[in-house]
N, CA and C atoms as an extended XYZ file, in Angstrom:
246
Properties=species:S:1:pos:R:3:atomname:S:1:resname:S:1:resid:I:1 pbc="F F F"
N        53.772       19.762      -73.322 N   MET     1
C        53.389       19.861      -71.939 CA  MET     1
C        52.340       20.957      -71.775 C   MET     1
N        51.303       20.651      -71.029 N   ARG     2
C        50.193       21.571      -70.842 CA  ARG     2
C        50.575       22.657      -69.838 C   ARG     2
N        50.184       23.891      -70.164 N   ASP     3
C        50.437       25.022      -69.267 CA  ASP     3
C        49.441       24.948      -68.114 C   ASP     3
N        49.947       24.846      -66.900 N   LYS     4
C        49.082       24.745      -65.731 CA  LYS     4
C        48.889       26.133      -65.126 C   LYS     4
N        47.619       26.529      -65.048 N   LYS     5
C        47.287       27.802      -64.419 CA  LYS     5
C        46.879       27.538      -62.973 C   LYS     5
N        47.264       28.431      -62.121 N   LYS     6
C        46.891       28.305      -60.719 CA  LYS     6
C        45.423       28.708      -60.567 C   LYS     6
N        44.629       27.793      -60.022 N   ARG     7
C        43.206       28.066      -59.803 CA  ARG     7
C        42.985       28.585      -58.398 C   ARG     7
N        42.082       29.524      -58.290 N   THR     8
C        41.695       30.028      -56.978 CA  THR     8
C        40.723       29.025      -56.368 C   THR     8
N        40.985       28.578      -55.145 N   PRO     9
C        40.069       27.626      -54.502 CA  PRO     9
C        38.682       28.237      -54.337 C   PRO     9
N        37.668       27.374      -54.455 N   GLU    10
C        36.294       27.818      -54.303 CA  GLU    10
C        35.612       27.001      -53.221 C   GLU    10
N        34.577       27.572      -52.664 N   ILE    11
C        33.767       26.904      -51.657 CA  ILE    11
C        32.299       27.186      -51.981 C   ILE    11
N        31.443       26.262      -51.616 N   LEU    12
C        30.025       26.426      -51.876 CA  LEU    12
C        29.466       27.578      -51.047 C   LEU    12
N        28.775       28.485      -51.694 N   ASP    13
C        28.121       29.610      -51.024 CA  ASP    13
C        26.689       29.169      -50.703 C   ASP    13
N        26.461       28.808      -49.451 N   VAL    14
C        25.182       28.232      -49.045 CA  VAL    14
C        24.034       29.220      -49.224 C   VAL    14
N        24.226       30.455      -48.835 N   VAL    15
C        23.153       31.459      -48.944 CA  VAL    15
C        22.825       31.733      -50.413 C   VAL    15
N        23.842       31.914      -51.251 N   ALA    16
C        23.612       32.179      -52.672 CA  ALA    16
C        22.987       30.962      -53.359 C   ALA    16
N        23.384       29.767      -52.937 N   THR    17
C        22.788       28.555      -53.500 CA  THR    17
C        21.310       28.486      -53.135 C   THR    17
N        20.973       28.811      -51.898 N   GLY    18
C        19.573       28.830      -51.481 CA  GLY    18
C        18.750       29.825      -52.285 C   GLY    18
N        19.327       31.003      -52.508 N   ARG    19
C        18.627       32.016      -53.325 CA  ARG    19
C        18.446       31.520      -54.759 C   ARG    19
N        19.453       30.832      -55.269 N   ARG    20
C        19.378       30.302      -56.638 CA  ARG    20
C        18.279       29.252      -56.743 C   ARG    20
N        18.203       28.370      -55.751 N   ILE    21
C        17.144       27.349      -55.755 CA  ILE    21
C        15.777       28.025      -55.706 C   ILE    21
N        15.618       29.022      -54.835 N   LYS    22
C        14.341       29.735      -54.743 CA  LYS    22
C        13.991       30.409      -56.067 C   LYS    22
N        14.972       31.029      -56.696 N   ALA    23
C        14.725       31.695      -57.978 CA  ALA    23
C        14.289       30.691      -59.046 C   ALA    23
N        14.922       29.539      -59.067 N   LEU    24
C        14.551       28.511      -60.043 CA  LEU    24
C        13.147       27.979      -59.787 C   LEU    24
N        12.802       27.771      -58.517 N   VAL    25
C        11.460       27.298      -58.168 CA  VAL    25
C        10.431       28.344      -58.581 C   VAL    25
N        10.706       29.618      -58.300 N   ASP    26
C         9.794       30.690      -58.688 CA  ASP    26
C         9.676       30.800      -60.204 C   ASP    26
N        10.802       30.695      -60.886 N   GLU    27
C        10.823       30.795      -62.350 CA  GLU    27
C        10.005       29.682      -63.005 C   GLU    27
N        10.108       28.480      -62.458 N   LYS    28
C         9.384       27.328      -63.018 CA  LYS    28
C         7.958       27.240      -62.500 C   LYS    28
N         7.637       28.114      -61.531 N   ARG    29
C         6.288       28.172      -60.952 CA  ARG    29
C         5.842       26.831      -60.377 C   ARG    29
N         6.726       26.233      -59.596 N   ILE    30
C         6.411       24.977      -58.928 CA  ILE    30
C         6.051       25.301      -57.482 C   ILE    30
N         4.927       24.776      -57.048 N   ALA    31
C         4.458       25.033      -55.684 CA  ALA    31
C         5.346       24.312      -54.671 C   ALA    31
N         5.603       24.995      -53.568 N   ILE    32
C         6.392       24.408      -52.485 CA  ILE    32
C         5.746       23.109      -52.012 C   ILE    32
N         4.420       23.090      -51.965 N   SER    33
C         3.716       21.876      -51.521 CA  SER    33
C         3.978       20.710      -52.472 C   SER    33
N         4.082       20.990      -53.766 N   ASP    34
C         4.379       19.932      -54.742 CA  ASP    34
C         5.800       19.389      -54.549 C   ASP    34
N         6.734       20.292      -54.278 N   ILE    35
C         8.111       19.848      -54.026 CA  ILE    35
C         8.141       18.996      -52.762 C   ILE    35
N         7.453       19.456      -51.727 N   GLY    36
C         7.407       18.715      -50.471 CA  GLY    36
C         6.834       17.324      -50.637 C   GLY    36
N         5.756       17.214      -51.396 N   LYS    37
C         5.129       15.902      -51.618 CA  LYS    37
C         6.053       14.984      -52.416 C   LYS    37
N         6.657       15.511      -53.457 N   THR    38
C         7.530       14.699      -54.304 CA  THR    38
C         8.765       14.221      -53.553 C   THR    38
N         9.359       15.110      -52.756 N   LEU    39
C        10.588       14.768      -52.042 CA  LEU    39
C        10.328       14.209      -50.646 C   LEU    39
N         9.048       14.198      -50.246 N   ASN    40
C         8.649       13.707      -48.924 CA  ASN    40
C         9.344       14.490      -47.804 C   ASN    40
N         9.252       15.824      -47.921 N   ILE    41
C         9.835       16.716      -46.913 CA  ILE    41
C         8.839       17.820      -46.579 C   ILE    41
N         9.101       18.520      -45.502 N   SER    42
C         8.190       19.577      -45.054 CA  SER    42
C         8.468       20.896      -45.784 C   SER    42
N         7.455       21.764      -45.839 N   PRO    43
C         7.675       23.096      -46.402 CA  PRO    43
C         8.741       23.874      -45.626 C   PRO    43
N         8.869       23.590      -44.326 N   GLN    44
C         9.876       24.262      -43.511 CA  GLN    44
C        11.282       23.915      -43.985 C   GLN    44
N        11.480       22.670      -44.406 N   ALA    45
C        12.793       22.262      -44.921 CA  ALA    45
C        13.128       23.043      -46.197 C   ALA    45
N        12.148       23.210      -47.042 N   ILE    46
C        12.354       23.958      -48.289 CA  ILE    46
C        12.630       25.425      -47.979 C   ILE    46
N        11.933       25.978      -46.995 N   TYR    47
C        12.176       27.361      -46.572 CA  TYR    47
C        13.622       27.520      -46.102 C   TYR    47
N        14.126       26.541      -45.348 N   LYS    48
C        15.507       26.612      -44.872 CA  LYS    48
C        16.496       26.617      -46.033 C   LYS    48
N        16.173       25.898      -47.110 N   TRP    49
C        17.054       25.931      -48.292 CA  TRP    49
C        17.077       27.336      -48.870 C   TRP    49
N        15.894       27.927      -49.036 N   SER    50
C        15.796       29.222      -49.715 CA  SER    50
C        16.445       30.351      -48.927 C   SER    50
N        16.582       30.159      -47.614 N   THR    51
C        17.210       31.185      -46.792 CA  THR    51
C        18.684       30.903      -46.508 C   THR    51
N        19.167       29.775      -46.991 N   GLY    52
C        20.570       29.427      -46.788 CA  GLY    52
C        20.877       28.875      -45.411 C   GLY    52
N        19.850       28.501      -44.671 N   LYS    53
C        20.071       27.916      -43.346 CA  LYS    53
C        20.432       26.439      -43.436 C   LYS    53
N        20.136       25.838      -44.565 N   ASN    54
C        20.403       24.434      -44.785 CA  ASN    54
C        20.415       24.191      -46.290 C   ASN    54
N        20.934       23.068      -46.699 N   LEU    55
C        20.912       22.681      -48.107 CA  LEU    55
C        20.233       21.326      -48.248 C   LEU    55
N        19.679       21.054      -49.419 N   PRO    56
C        19.090       19.729      -49.637 CA  PRO    56
C        20.161       18.640      -49.545 C   PRO    56
N        19.724       17.444      -49.196 N   THR    57
C        20.635       16.306      -49.263 CA  THR    57
C        21.025       16.097      -50.722 C   THR    57
N        22.024       15.311      -50.955 N   ILE    58
C        22.429       15.029      -52.337 CA  ILE    58
C        21.275       14.406      -53.103 C   ILE    58
N        20.582       13.469      -52.464 N   ARG    59
C        19.434       12.819      -53.108 CA  ARG    59
C        18.368       13.855      -53.478 C   ARG    59
N        18.013       14.723      -52.529 N   ASN    60
C        16.990       15.734      -52.798 CA  ASN    60
C        17.460       16.762      -53.818 C   ASN    60
N        18.739       17.079      -53.814 N   MET    61
C        19.279       18.000      -54.813 CA  MET    61
C        19.097       17.407      -56.215 C   MET    61
N        19.390       16.121      -56.334 N   PHE    62
C        19.230       15.442      -57.625 CA  PHE    62
C        17.758       15.419      -58.054 C   PHE    62
N        16.856       15.034      -57.132 N   LEU    63
C        15.430       14.983      -57.467 CA  LEU    63
C        14.875       16.366      -57.792 C   LEU    63
N        15.305       17.364      -57.039 N   LEU    64
C        14.861       18.731      -57.300 CA  LEU    64
C        15.344       19.203      -58.669 C   LEU    64
N        16.555       18.841      -59.035 N   SER    65
C        17.069       19.235      -60.356 CA  SER    65
C        16.213       18.625      -61.465 C   SER    65
N        15.735       17.412      -61.243 N   LYS    66
C        14.850       16.770      -62.230 CA  LYS    66
C        13.517       17.509      -62.316 C   LYS    66
N        12.973       17.908      -61.157 N   MET    67
C        11.702       18.653      -61.153 CA  MET    67
C        11.842       19.994      -61.865 C   MET    67
N        12.994       20.647      -61.640 N   LEU    68
C        13.223       21.971      -62.218 CA  LEU    68
C        13.757       21.905      -63.648 C   LEU    68
N        14.116       20.687      -64.077 N   LYS    69
C        14.671       20.473      -65.421 CA  LYS    69
C        15.949       21.285      -65.642 C   LYS    69
N        16.826       21.217      -64.633 N   VAL    70
C        18.143       21.862      -64.701 CA  VAL    70
C        19.186       20.872      -64.182 C   VAL    70
N        20.441       21.113      -64.516 N   ASP    71
C        21.520       20.317      -63.947 CA  ASP    71
C        21.753       20.748      -62.507 C   ASP    71
N        22.233       19.822      -61.698 N   VAL    72
C        22.558       20.155      -60.312 CA  VAL    72
C        23.547       21.319      -60.280 C   VAL    72
N        24.512       21.316      -61.204 N   ASP    73
C        25.497       22.410      -61.256 CA  ASP    73
C        24.849       23.771      -61.416 C   ASP    73
N        23.689       23.819      -62.072 N   ASP    74
C        22.993       25.088      -62.269 CA  ASP    74
C        22.359       25.611      -60.982 C   ASP    74
N        22.225       24.740      -59.991 N   MET    75
C        21.628       25.160      -58.723 CA  MET    75
C        22.678       25.586      -57.699 C   MET    75
N        23.910       25.201      -57.918 N   LEU    76
C        24.982       25.472      -56.950 CA  LEU    76
C        25.698       26.765      -57.279 C   LEU    76
N        26.069       27.509      -56.252 N   VAL    77
C        26.808       28.746      -56.416 CA  VAL    77
C        28.067       28.667      -55.543 C   VAL    77
N        29.210       28.875      -56.166 N   ALA    78
C        30.477       28.833      -55.429 CA  ALA    78
C        31.029       30.247      -55.302 C   ALA    78
N        31.885       30.413      -54.321 N   LYS    79
C        32.579       31.701      -54.181 CA  LYS    79
C        34.068       31.393      -53.984 C   LYS    79
N        34.883       32.333      -54.404 N   GLU    80
C        36.322       32.163      -54.271 CA  GLU    80
C        36.745       32.356      -52.834 C   GLU    80
N        37.674       31.540      -52.403 N   LEU    81
C        38.269       31.730      -51.083 CA  LEU    81
C        39.295       32.844      -51.187 C   LEU    81
N        39.274       33.733      -50.241 N   THR    82
C        40.249       34.830      -50.275 CA  THR    82
C        41.213       34.734      -49.144 C   THR    82
């Protein structure tokens, strides 16, 4: 029988995820205008992601991960619920 450890619940940290996306975009040196054209979205939408005011849709998260050459999991940041 497998030993079951109690896991602490986690929730997506929207602000930290936005910062992570911005850091990845900066690291890969991809222009915001290029992301906007590829995903067919405005630069303002991308700005909202980077500030944690909003997150990309699942579709855009997937496409952005392809542009950045990272897994979607690498763009998401979770925090423990206390």
